[in-house]
Jmol script that loads the backbone (N, CA, C; Angstrom):
load data "model"
ATOM      1  N   LYS A   1      -8.593  12.311  -0.586  1.00  0.00           N
ATOM      2  CA  LYS A   1      -9.602  13.218  -1.125  1.00  0.00           C
ATOM      3  C   LYS A   1      -9.823  12.970  -2.600  1.00  0.00           C
ATOM      4  N   ASP A   2      -8.768  12.880  -3.351  1.00  0.00           N
ATOM      5  CA  ASP A   2      -8.842  12.849  -4.844  1.00  0.00           C
ATOM      6  C   ASP A   2      -8.846  11.414  -5.325  1.00  0.00           C
ATOM      7  N   VAL A   3      -9.801  10.605  -4.889  1.00  0.00           N
ATOM      8  CA  VAL A   3      -9.801   9.194  -5.266  1.00  0.00           C
ATOM      9  C   VAL A   3     -10.223   8.959  -6.732  1.00  0.00           C
ATOM     10  N   LYS A   4     -10.689   9.960  -7.440  1.00  0.00           N
ATOM     11  CA  LYS A   4     -11.057   9.757  -8.832  1.00  0.00           C
ATOM     12  C   LYS A   4      -9.828   9.467  -9.702  1.00  0.00           C
ATOM     13  N   ASN A   5      -8.627   9.795  -9.215  1.00  0.00           N
ATOM     14  CA  ASN A   5      -7.408   9.555  -9.928  1.00  0.00           C
ATOM     15  C   ASN A   5      -6.638   8.313  -9.452  1.00  0.00           C
ATOM     16  N   LEU A   6      -7.312   7.503  -8.633  1.00  0.00           N
ATOM     17  CA  LEU A   6      -6.724   6.307  -8.055  1.00  0.00           C
ATOM     18  C   LEU A   6      -7.583   5.122  -8.416  1.00  0.00           C
ATOM     19  N   PHE A   7      -6.983   4.126  -9.062  1.00  0.00           N
ATOM     20  CA  PHE A   7      -7.747   2.958  -9.499  1.00  0.00           C
ATOM     21  C   PHE A   7      -7.652   1.810  -8.486  1.00  0.00           C
ATOM     22  N   THR A   8      -6.417   1.452  -8.081  1.00  0.00           N
ATOM     23  CA  THR A   8      -6.245   0.365  -7.087  1.00  0.00           C
ATOM     24  C   THR A   8      -5.123   0.712  -6.122  1.00  0.00           C
ATOM     25  N   VAL A   9      -5.277   0.133  -4.904  1.00  0.00           N
ATOM     26  CA  VAL A   9      -4.205   0.240  -3.905  1.00  0.00           C
ATOM     27  C   VAL A   9      -3.996  -1.190  -3.403  1.00  0.00           C
ATOM     28  N   GLU A  10      -2.723  -1.574  -3.311  1.00  0.00           N
ATOM     29  CA  GLU A  10      -2.368  -2.900  -2.757  1.00  0.00           C
ATOM     30  C   GLU A  10      -1.503  -2.706  -1.552  1.00  0.00           C
ATOM     31  N   LEU A  11      -1.921  -3.308  -0.427  1.00  0.00           N
ATOM     32  CA  LEU A  11      -1.160  -3.251   0.803  1.00  0.00           C
ATOM     33  C   LEU A  11      -0.610  -4.648   1.092  1.00  0.00           C
ATOM     34  N   TYR A  12       0.655  -4.737   1.466  1.00  0.00           N
ATOM     35  CA  TYR A  12       1.232  -6.020   1.832  1.00  0.00           C
ATOM     36  C   TYR A  12       1.934  -5.824   3.186  1.00  0.00           C
ATOM     37  N   MET A  13       1.488  -6.620   4.172  1.00  0.00           N
ATOM     38  CA  MET A  13       2.098  -6.528   5.504  1.00  0.00           C
ATOM     39  C   MET A  13       2.848  -7.789   5.774  1.00  0.00           C
ATOM     40  N   TYR A  14       4.187  -7.691   5.826  1.00  0.00           N
ATOM     41  CA  TYR A  14       5.064  -8.822   6.027  1.00  0.00           C
ATOM     42  C   TYR A  14       4.902  -9.350   7.448  1.00  0.00           C
ATOM     43  N   LYS A  15       4.747 -10.674   7.531  1.00  0.00           N
ATOM     44  CA  LYS A  15       4.529 -11.395   8.801  1.00  0.00           C
ATOM     45  C   LYS A  15       3.248 -10.949   9.522  1.00  0.00           C
ATOM     46  N   PHE A  16       2.247 -10.618   8.741  1.00  0.00           N
ATOM     47  CA  PHE A  16       0.957 -10.175   9.291  1.00  0.00           C
ATOM     48  C   PHE A  16       0.339 -11.219  10.235  1.00  0.00           C
ATOM     49  N   SER A  17       0.384 -12.497   9.870  1.00  0.00           N
ATOM     50  CA  SER A  17      -0.235 -13.528  10.726  1.00  0.00           C
ATOM     51  C   SER A  17       0.458 -13.721  12.025  1.00  0.00           C
ATOM     52  N   ILE A  18       1.745 -13.281  12.106  1.00  0.00           N
ATOM     53  CA  ILE A  18       2.486 -13.395  13.346  1.00  0.00           C
ATOM     54  C   ILE A  18       2.378 -12.132  14.186  1.00  0.00           C
ATOM     55  N   ILE A  19       2.496 -10.967  13.531  1.00  0.00           N
ATOM     56  CA  ILE A  19       2.508  -9.663  14.228  1.00  0.00           C
ATOM     57  C   ILE A  19       1.076  -9.180  14.543  1.00  0.00           C
ATOM     58  N   GLY A  20       0.185  -9.243  13.574  1.00  0.00           N
ATOM     59  CA  GLY A  20      -1.188  -8.776  13.802  1.00  0.00           C
ATOM     60  C   GLY A  20      -1.277  -7.282  13.983  1.00  0.00           C
ATOM     61  N   ASN A  21      -1.931  -6.868  15.084  1.00  0.00           N
ATOM     62  CA  ASN A  21      -2.062  -5.418  15.356  1.00  0.00           C
ATOM     63  C   ASN A  21      -0.691  -4.810  15.479  1.00  0.00           C
ATOM     64  N   GLY A  22      -0.586  -3.574  14.958  1.00  0.00           N
ATOM     65  CA  GLY A  22       0.687  -2.849  15.069  1.00  0.00           C
ATOM     66  C   GLY A  22       0.964  -2.038  13.841  1.00  0.00           C
ATOM     67  N   GLU A  23       2.162  -1.468  13.839  1.00  0.00           N
ATOM     68  CA  GLU A  23       2.594  -0.604  12.738  1.00  0.00           C
ATOM     69  C   GLU A  23       3.581  -1.314  11.836  1.00  0.00           C
ATOM     70  N   TYR A  24       3.384  -1.217  10.534  1.00  0.00           N
ATOM     71  CA  TYR A  24       4.254  -1.802   9.532  1.00  0.00           C
ATOM     72  C   TYR A  24       4.893  -0.676   8.703  1.00  0.00           C
ATOM     73  N   THR A  25       6.163  -0.508   8.814  1.00  0.00           N
ATOM     74  CA  THR A  25       6.854   0.538   8.038  1.00  0.00           C
ATOM     75  C   THR A  25       7.013   0.093   6.594  1.00  0.00           C
ATOM     76  N   LEU A  26       6.695   1.028   5.668  1.00  0.00           N
ATOM     77  CA  LEU A  26       6.788   0.668   4.243  1.00  0.00           C
ATOM     78  C   LEU A  26       8.223   0.607   3.788  1.00  0.00           C
ATOM     79  N   ASN A  27       8.446  -0.299   2.860  1.00  0.00           N
ATOM     80  CA  ASN A  27       9.770  -0.512   2.273  1.00  0.00           C
ATOM     81  C   ASN A  27       9.578  -0.588   0.755  1.00  0.00           C
ATOM     82  N   ASP A  28      10.551  -1.042   0.007  1.00  0.00           N
ATOM     83  CA  ASP A  28      10.478  -1.129  -1.419  1.00  0.00           C
ATOM     84  C   ASP A  28       9.346  -2.022  -1.892  1.00  0.00           C
ATOM     85  N   ALA A  29       8.522  -1.558  -2.825  1.00  0.00           N
ATOM     86  CA  ALA A  29       7.411  -2.316  -3.364  1.00  0.00           C
ATOM     87  C   ALA A  29       7.968  -3.280  -4.411  1.00  0.00           C
ATOM     88  N   TYR A  30       7.281  -4.413  -4.499  1.00  0.00           N
ATOM     89  CA  TYR A  30       7.626  -5.428  -5.499  1.00  0.00           C
ATOM     90  C   TYR A  30       6.584  -5.316  -6.603  1.00  0.00           C
ATOM     91  N   PHE A  31       7.041  -5.131  -7.832  1.00  0.00           N
ATOM     92  CA  PHE A  31       6.135  -5.039  -8.975  1.00  0.00           C
ATOM     93  C   PHE A  31       5.990  -6.374  -9.617  1.00  0.00           C
ATOM     94  N   TYR A  32       4.980  -6.532 -10.434  1.00  0.00           N
ATOM     95  CA  TYR A  32       4.648  -7.833 -11.015  1.00  0.00           C
ATOM     96  C   TYR A  32       5.789  -8.465 -11.817  1.00  0.00           C
ATOM     97  N   ASN A  33       6.671  -7.690 -12.367  1.00  0.00           N
ATOM     98  CA  ASN A  33       7.767  -8.230 -13.187  1.00  0.00           C
ATOM     99  C   ASN A  33       8.959  -8.706 -12.315  1.00  0.00           C
ATOM    100  N   ASP A  34       8.839  -8.433 -11.009  1.00  0.00           N
ATOM    101  CA  ASP A  34       9.927  -8.886 -10.087  1.00  0.00           C
ATOM    102  C   ASP A  34       9.817 -10.416  -9.882  1.00  0.00           C
ATOM    103  N   ASN A  35      10.955 -11.044  -9.762  1.00  0.00           N
ATOM    104  CA  ASN A  35      11.004 -12.482  -9.439  1.00  0.00           C
ATOM    105  C   ASN A  35      11.322 -12.716  -7.987  1.00  0.00           C
ATOM    106  N   ASN A  36      11.343 -11.669  -7.204  1.00  0.00           N
ATOM    107  CA  ASN A  36      11.708 -11.760  -5.801  1.00  0.00           C
ATOM    108  C   ASN A  36      10.460 -11.985  -4.931  1.00  0.00           C
ATOM    109  N   GLN A  37      10.668 -12.719  -3.854  1.00  0.00           N
ATOM    110  CA  GLN A  37       9.613 -12.907  -2.874  1.00  0.00           C
ATOM    111  C   GLN A  37       9.681 -11.739  -1.923  1.00  0.00           C
ATOM    112  N   PRO A  38       8.573 -11.102  -1.575  1.00  0.00           N
ATOM    113  CA  PRO A  38       8.619  -9.925  -0.694  1.00  0.00           C
ATOM    114  C   PRO A  38       8.947 -10.320   0.739  1.00  0.00           C
ATOM    115  N   PHE A  39       9.987  -9.709   1.302  1.00  0.00           N
ATOM    116  CA  PHE A  39      10.352  -9.947   2.687  1.00  0.00           C
ATOM    117  C   PHE A  39      10.236  -8.612   3.458  1.00  0.00           C
ATOM    118  N   ASN A  40       9.279  -7.821   3.063  1.00  0.00           N
ATOM    119  CA  ASN A  40       9.046  -6.534   3.748  1.00  0.00           C
ATOM    120  C   ASN A  40       7.636  -6.060   3.432  1.00  0.00           C
ATOM    121  N   SER A  41       7.141  -5.110   4.188  1.00  0.00           N
ATOM    122  CA  SER A  41       5.855  -4.533   3.946  1.00  0.00           C
ATOM    123  C   SER A  41       5.930  -3.443   2.906  1.00  0.00           C
ATOM    124  N   TYR A  42       4.878  -3.334   2.091  1.00  0.00           N
ATOM    125  CA  TYR A  42       4.919  -2.301   1.010  1.00  0.00           C
ATOM    126  C   TYR A  42       3.497  -1.892   0.612  1.00  0.00           C
ATOM    127  N   MET A  43       3.432  -0.865  -0.176  1.00  0.00           N
ATOM    128  CA  MET A  43       2.184  -0.391  -0.756  1.00  0.00           C
ATOM    129  C   MET A  43       2.423  -0.099  -2.241  1.00  0.00           C
ATOM    130  N   LYS A  44       1.439  -0.470  -3.075  1.00  0.00           N
ATOM    131  CA  LYS A  44       1.503  -0.151  -4.480  1.00  0.00           C
ATOM    132  C   LYS A  44       0.138   0.455  -4.894  1.00  0.00           C
ATOM    133  N   CYS A  45       0.159   1.203  -5.970  1.00  0.00           N
ATOM    134  CA  CYS A  45      -1.109   1.666  -6.508  1.00  0.00           C
ATOM    135  C   CYS A  45      -1.018   1.893  -8.002  1.00  0.00           C
ATOM    136  N   TYR A  46      -2.163   1.970  -8.636  1.00  0.00           N
ATOM    137  CA  TYR A  46      -2.290   2.297 -10.039  1.00  0.00           C
ATOM    138  C   TYR A  46      -3.108   3.590 -10.076  1.00  0.00           C
ATOM    139  N   ALA A  47      -2.432   4.677 -10.515  1.00  0.00           N
ATOM    140  CA  ALA A  47      -3.068   5.966 -10.378  1.00  0.00           C
ATOM    141  C   ALA A  47      -2.718   6.833 -11.599  1.00  0.00           C
ATOM    142  N   LYS A  48      -3.465   7.914 -11.782  1.00  0.00           N
ATOM    143  CA  LYS A  48      -3.194   8.899 -12.850  1.00  0.00           C
ATOM    144  C   LYS A  48      -2.006   9.757 -12.399  1.00  0.00           C
ATOM    145  N   SER A  49      -1.067   9.937 -13.256  1.00  0.00           N
ATOM    146  CA  SER A  49       0.078  10.828 -12.989  1.00  0.00           C
ATOM    147  C   SER A  49      -0.428  12.272 -12.902  1.00  0.00           C
ATOM    148  N   PRO A  50      -0.078  12.948 -11.815  1.00  0.00           N
ATOM    149  CA  PRO A  50      -0.455  14.356 -11.655  1.00  0.00           C
ATOM    150  C   PRO A  50       0.148  15.230 -12.783  1.00  0.00           C
ATOM    151  N   SER A  51       1.264  14.816 -13.303  1.00  0.00           N
ATOM    152  CA  SER A  51       1.937  15.691 -14.318  1.00  0.00           C
ATOM    153  C   SER A  51       1.523  15.398 -15.766  1.00  0.00           C
ATOM    154  N   THR A  52       1.177  14.106 -16.046  1.00  0.00           N
ATOM    155  CA  THR A  52       0.846  13.777 -17.460  1.00  0.00           C
ATOM    156  C   THR A  52      -0.553  13.300 -17.649  1.00  0.00           C
ATOM    157  N   GLY A  53      -1.255  12.887 -16.552  1.00  0.00           N
ATOM    158  CA  GLY A  53      -2.594  12.351 -16.714  1.00  0.00           C
ATOM    159  C   GLY A  53      -2.680  10.904 -17.173  1.00  0.00           C
ATOM    160  N   GLU A  54      -1.478  10.303 -17.380  1.00  0.00           N
ATOM    161  CA  GLU A  54      -1.439   8.881 -17.777  1.00  0.00           C
ATOM    162  C   GLU A  54      -1.563   7.975 -16.546  1.00  0.00           C
ATOM    163  N   TRP A  55      -2.144   6.793 -16.761  1.00  0.00           N
ATOM    164  CA  TRP A  55      -2.250   5.807 -15.683  1.00  0.00           C
ATOM    165  C   TRP A  55      -0.876   5.112 -15.508  1.00  0.00           C
ATOM    166  N   LYS A  56      -0.388   5.075 -14.302  1.00  0.00           N
ATOM    167  CA  LYS A  56       0.947   4.484 -14.019  1.00  0.00           C
ATOM    168  C   LYS A  56       0.948   3.690 -12.725  1.00  0.00           C
ATOM    169  N   ASN A  57       1.935   2.814 -12.600  1.00  0.00           N
ATOM    170  CA  ASN A  57       2.185   2.057 -11.369  1.00  0.00           C
ATOM    171  C   ASN A  57       3.093   2.896 -10.475  1.00  0.00           C
ATOM    172  N   TYR A  58       2.770   2.892  -9.186  1.00  0.00           N
ATOM    173  CA  TYR A  58       3.581   3.569  -8.175  1.00  0.00           C
ATOM    174  C   TYR A  58       3.807   2.599  -7.023  1.00  0.00           C
ATOM    175  N   GLY A  59       4.970   2.700  -6.361  1.00  0.00           N
ATOM    176  CA  GLY A  59       5.235   1.835  -5.261  1.00  0.00           C
ATOM    177  C   GLY A  59       6.023   2.519  -4.141  1.00  0.00           C
ATOM    178  N   SER A  60       5.873   2.026  -2.931  1.00  0.00           N
ATOM    179  CA  SER A  60       6.538   2.589  -1.766  1.00  0.00           C
ATOM    180  C   SER A  60       8.060   2.311  -1.896  1.00  0.00           C
ATOM    181  N   PHE A  61       8.794   3.034  -1.074  1.00  0.00           N
ATOM    182  CA  PHE A  61      10.230   2.888  -0.977  1.00  0.00           C
ATOM    183  C   PHE A  61      10.600   2.905   0.503  1.00  0.00           C
ATOM    184  N   ILE A  62      11.843   2.713   0.855  1.00  0.00           N
ATOM    185  CA  ILE A  62      12.291   2.577   2.240  1.00  0.00           C
ATOM    186  C   ILE A  62      11.813   3.779   3.096  1.00  0.00           C
ATOM    187  N   ASN A  63      11.117   3.433   4.191  1.00  0.00           N
ATOM    188  CA  ASN A  63      10.612   4.432   5.174  1.00  0.00           C
ATOM    189  C   ASN A  63       9.746   5.515   4.560  1.00  0.00           C
ATOM    190  N   SER A  64       8.927   5.179   3.563  1.00  0.00           N
ATOM    191  CA  SER A  64       8.126   6.168   2.875  1.00  0.00           C
ATOM    192  C   SER A  64       6.707   6.284   3.403  1.00  0.00           C
ATOM    193  N   GLY A  65       6.391   5.492   4.439  1.00  0.00           N
ATOM    194  CA  GLY A  65       5.037   5.563   5.031  1.00  0.00           C
ATOM    195  C   GLY A  65       4.807   4.428   5.987  1.00  0.00           C
ATOM    196  N   LYS A  66       3.538   4.184   6.295  1.00  0.00           N
ATOM    197  CA  LYS A  66       3.217   3.087   7.233  1.00  0.00           C
ATOM    198  C   LYS A  66       1.808   2.571   6.989  1.00  0.00           C
ATOM    199  N   ILE A  67       1.594   1.358   7.486  1.00  0.00           N
ATOM    200  CA  ILE A  67       0.296   0.729   7.571  1.00  0.00           C
ATOM    201  C   ILE A  67       0.133   0.400   9.047  1.00  0.00           C
ATOM    202  N   VAL A  68      -0.982   0.781   9.611  1.00  0.00           N
ATOM    203  CA  VAL A  68      -1.237   0.523  11.058  1.00  0.00           C
ATOM    204  C   VAL A  68      -2.479  -0.331  11.158  1.00  0.00           C
ATOM    205  N   VAL A  69      -2.322  -1.560  11.641  1.00  0.00           N
ATOM    206  CA  VAL A  69      -3.456  -2.470  11.857  1.00  0.00           C
ATOM    207  C   VAL A  69      -3.977  -2.201  13.248  1.00  0.00           C
ATOM    208  N   THR A  70      -5.237  -1.770  13.322  1.00  0.00           N
ATOM    209  CA  THR A  70      -5.849  -1.423  14.595  1.00  0.00           C
ATOM    210  C   THR A  70      -6.760  -2.507  15.167  1.00  0.00           C
ATOM    211  N   ARG A  71      -7.176  -3.443  14.277  1.00  0.00           N
ATOM    212  CA  ARG A  71      -8.001  -4.598  14.696  1.00  0.00           C
ATOM    213  C   ARG A  71      -7.668  -5.786  13.871  1.00  0.00           C
ATOM    214  N   PHE A  72      -7.413  -6.913  14.533  1.00  0.00           N
ATOM    215  CA  PHE A  72      -7.135  -8.174  13.848  1.00  0.00           C
ATOM    216  C   PHE A  72      -7.691  -9.285  14.738  1.00  0.00           C
ATOM    217  N   ASP A  73      -8.785  -9.906  14.283  1.00  0.00           N
ATOM    218  CA  ASP A  73      -9.413 -11.021  15.021  1.00  0.00           C
ATOM    219  C   ASP A  73     -10.017 -12.025  14.073  1.00  0.00           C
ATOM    220  N   ASN A  74     -10.800 -12.954  14.632  1.00  0.00           N
ATOM    221  CA  ASN A  74     -11.390 -14.008  13.741  1.00  0.00           C
ATOM    222  C   ASN A  74     -12.394 -13.523  12.756  1.00  0.00           C
ATOM    223  N   ASN A  75     -12.918 -12.302  12.935  1.00  0.00           N
ATOM    224  CA  ASN A  75     -13.887 -11.726  12.026  1.00  0.00           C
ATOM    225  C   ASN A  75     -13.315 -10.909  10.909  1.00  0.00           C
ATOM    226  N   GLY A  76     -12.096 -10.369  11.106  1.00  0.00           N
ATOM    227  CA  GLY A  76     -11.504  -9.514  10.085  1.00  0.00           C
ATOM    228  C   GLY A  76     -10.412  -8.639  10.617  1.00  0.00           C
ATOM    229  N   CYS A  77     -10.085  -7.605   9.860  1.00  0.00           N
ATOM    230  CA  CYS A  77      -9.063  -6.650  10.313  1.00  0.00           C
ATOM    231  C   CYS A  77      -9.402  -5.257   9.794  1.00  0.00           C
ATOM    232  N   SER A  78      -8.863  -4.270  10.479  1.00  0.00           N
ATOM    233  CA  SER A  78      -9.050  -2.872  10.098  1.00  0.00           C
ATOM    234  C   SER A  78      -7.767  -2.136  10.331  1.00  0.00           C
ATOM    235  N   GLY A  79      -7.670  -0.981   9.656  1.00  0.00           N
ATOM    236  CA  GLY A  79      -6.489  -0.161   9.902  1.00  0.00           C
ATOM    237  C   GLY A  79      -6.460   1.078   9.034  1.00  0.00           C
ATOM    238  N   ILE A  80      -5.325   1.773   9.091  1.00  0.00           N
ATOM    239  CA  ILE A  80      -5.107   2.989   8.341  1.00  0.00           C
ATOM    240  C   ILE A  80      -3.782   2.914   7.640  1.00  0.00           C
ATOM    241  N   PHE A  81      -3.564   3.757   6.644  1.00  0.00           N
ATOM    242  CA  PHE A  81      -2.290   3.773   5.910  1.00  0.00           C
ATOM    243  C   PHE A  81      -2.034   5.110   5.282  1.00  0.00           C
ATOM    244  N   ASP A  82      -0.772   5.418   5.079  1.00  0.00           N
ATOM    245  CA  ASP A  82      -0.349   6.592   4.337  1.00  0.00           C
ATOM    246  C   ASP A  82       1.072   6.417   3.818  1.00  0.00           C
ATOM    247  N   GLY A  83       1.437   7.127   2.828  1.00  0.00           N
ATOM    248  CA  GLY A  83       2.779   7.026   2.325  1.00  0.00           C
ATOM    249  C   GLY A  83       3.045   7.717   1.033  1.00  0.00           C
ATOM    250  N   LYS A  84       4.314   7.833   0.697  1.00  0.00           N
ATOM    251  CA  LYS A  84       4.740   8.344  -0.562  1.00  0.00           C
ATOM    252  C   LYS A  84       5.110   7.191  -1.464  1.00  0.00           C
ATOM    253  N   LEU A  85       4.745   7.279  -2.729  1.00  0.00           N
ATOM    254  CA  LEU A  85       5.009   6.189  -3.670  1.00  0.00           C
ATOM    255  C   LEU A  85       5.666   6.773  -4.893  1.00  0.00           C
ATOM    256  N   LYS A  86       6.673   6.036  -5.379  1.00  0.00           N
ATOM    257  CA  LYS A  86       7.462   6.443  -6.546  1.00  0.00           C
ATOM    258  C   LYS A  86       6.983   5.705  -7.800  1.00  0.00           C
ATOM    259  N   GLU A  87       6.943   6.421  -8.893  1.00  0.00           N
ATOM    260  CA  GLU A  87       6.588   5.837 -10.179  1.00  0.00           C
ATOM    261  C   GLU A  87       7.514   4.652 -10.515  1.00  0.00           C
ATOM    262  N   GLU A  88       6.909   3.543 -10.994  1.00  0.00           N
ATOM    263  CA  GLU A  88       7.728   2.414 -11.416  1.00  0.00           C
ATOM    264  C   GLU A  88       8.554   2.851 -12.587  1.00  0.00           C
ATOM    265  N   ASN A  89       9.873   2.603 -12.510  1.00  0.00           N
ATOM    266  CA  ASN A  89      10.818   2.992 -13.578  1.00  0.00           C
ATOM    267  C   ASN A  89      10.804   4.461 -13.878  1.00  0.00           C
ATOM    268  N   GLY A  90      10.588   5.297 -12.885  1.00  0.00           N
ATOM    269  CA  GLY A  90      10.547   6.749 -13.056  1.00  0.00           C
ATOM    270  C   GLY A  90      10.901   7.462 -11.775  1.00  0.00           C
ATOM    271  N   ASN A  91      10.678   8.785 -11.793  1.00  0.00           N
ATOM    272  CA  ASN A  91      11.068   9.590 -10.629  1.00  0.00           C
ATOM    273  C   ASN A  91       9.882  10.343  -9.965  1.00  0.00           C
ATOM    274  N   GLU A  92       8.735  10.322 -10.611  1.00  0.00           N
ATOM    275  CA  GLU A  92       7.590  11.047 -10.040  1.00  0.00           C
ATOM    276  C   GLU A  92       7.135  10.397  -8.732  1.00  0.00           C
ATOM    277  N   ILE A  93       6.825  11.241  -7.744  1.00  0.00           N
ATOM    278  CA  ILE A  93       6.377  10.755  -6.447  1.00  0.00           C
ATOM    279  C   ILE A  93       4.963  11.308  -6.177  1.00  0.00           C
ATOM    280  N   ILE A  94       4.089  10.425  -5.730  1.00  0.00           N
ATOM    281  CA  ILE A  94       2.732  10.817  -5.324  1.00  0.00           C
ATOM    282  C   ILE A  94       2.582  10.497  -3.833  1.00  0.00           C
ATOM    283  N   GLU A  95       1.539  11.016  -3.204  1.00  0.00           N
ATOM    284  CA  GLU A  95       1.312  10.767  -1.807  1.00  0.00           C
ATOM    285  C   GLU A  95      -0.102  10.296  -1.566  1.00  0.00           C
ATOM    286  N   ILE A  96      -0.244   9.258  -0.756  1.00  0.00           N
ATOM    287  CA  ILE A  96      -1.559   8.802  -0.303  1.00  0.00           C
ATOM    288  C   ILE A  96      -1.654   9.111   1.171  1.00  0.00           C
ATOM    289  N   THR A  97      -2.712   9.818   1.582  1.00  0.00           N
ATOM    290  CA  THR A  97      -2.910  10.154   2.964  1.00  0.00           C
ATOM    291  C   THR A  97      -4.272   9.730   3.452  1.00  0.00           C
ATOM    292  N   ASP A  98      -4.400   9.469   4.712  1.00  0.00           N
ATOM    293  CA  ASP A  98      -5.661   9.124   5.379  1.00  0.00           C
ATOM    294  C   ASP A  98      -6.359   7.909   4.766  1.00  0.00           C
ATOM    295  N   GLY A  99      -5.603   6.899   4.313  1.00  0.00           N
ATOM    296  CA  GLY A  99      -6.151   5.679   3.803  1.00  0.00           C
ATOM    297  C   GLY A  99      -6.739   4.846   4.905  1.00  0.00           C
ATOM    298  N   ARG A 100      -7.749   4.054   4.587  1.00  0.00           N
ATOM    299  CA  ARG A 100      -8.397   3.234   5.593  1.00  0.00           C
ATOM    300  C   ARG A 100      -8.832   1.932   4.963  1.00  0.00           C
ATOM    301  N   PHE A 101      -8.784   0.831   5.732  1.00  0.00           N
ATOM    302  CA  PHE A 101      -9.310  -0.427   5.225  1.00  0.00           C
ATOM    303  C   PHE A 101     -10.081  -1.135   6.378  1.00  0.00           C
ATOM    304  N   ASP A 102     -11.124  -1.839   6.003  1.00  0.00           N
ATOM    305  CA  ASP A 102     -11.946  -2.664   6.872  1.00  0.00           C
ATOM    306  C   ASP A 102     -12.301  -3.917   6.115  1.00  0.00           C
ATOM    307  N   ILE A 103     -11.747  -5.063   6.593  1.00  0.00           N
ATOM    308  CA  ILE A 103     -11.947  -6.333   5.920  1.00  0.00           C
ATOM    309  C   ILE A 103     -12.792  -7.228   6.792  1.00  0.00           C
ATOM    310  N   ASN A 104     -13.898  -7.724   6.256  1.00  0.00           N
ATOM    311  CA  ASN A 104     -14.755  -8.667   6.944  1.00  0.00           C
ATOM    312  C   ASN A 104     -14.553 -10.020   6.321  1.00  0.00           C
ATOM    313  N   TYR A 105     -13.951 -10.958   7.047  1.00  0.00           N
ATOM    314  CA  TYR A 105     -13.593 -12.270   6.476  1.00  0.00           C
ATOM    315  C   TYR A 105     -14.797 -13.035   5.898  1.00  0.00           C
ATOM    316  N   SER A 106     -15.991 -12.814   6.456  1.00  0.00           N
ATOM    317  CA  SER A 106     -17.142 -13.574   6.013  1.00  0.00           C
ATOM    318  C   SER A 106     -17.632 -13.112   4.629  1.00  0.00           C
ATOM    319  N   THR A 107     -17.157 -11.960   4.130  1.00  0.00           N
ATOM    320  CA  THR A 107     -17.577 -11.479   2.812  1.00  0.00           C
ATOM    321  C   THR A 107     -16.507 -11.682   1.751  1.00  0.00           C
ATOM    322  N   LEU A 108     -15.392 -12.310   2.100  1.00  0.00           N
ATOM    323  CA  LEU A 108     -14.312 -12.528   1.102  1.00  0.00           C
ATOM    324  C   LEU A 108     -14.642 -13.722   0.261  1.00  0.00           C
TER     325      LEU A 108
END
end "model"
wireframe off; spacefill off
backbone 0.3
color backbone group
């Protein structure tokens, strides 16, 4: 609902090309300063802090939500997502609910 306080959302589905349709449980998010390769699904966002109004990075943590791919074919993919995300290097938690994506490969 309150998308005016959300700048970007990044979804990463581990083994997407193998699994395709299905549910991906969120795990720890990898931030840009990490040198690790992601071996799990995660969600990140850049959003305004509800408590301070500052723009901050937030990321998922173990079992904090899910991404559900409902369509995956030669034309694109679609799905829904929700989860709780923790502030990078902090303790504040925000929640994203009723997220949706529709990707058309011909427009990428």
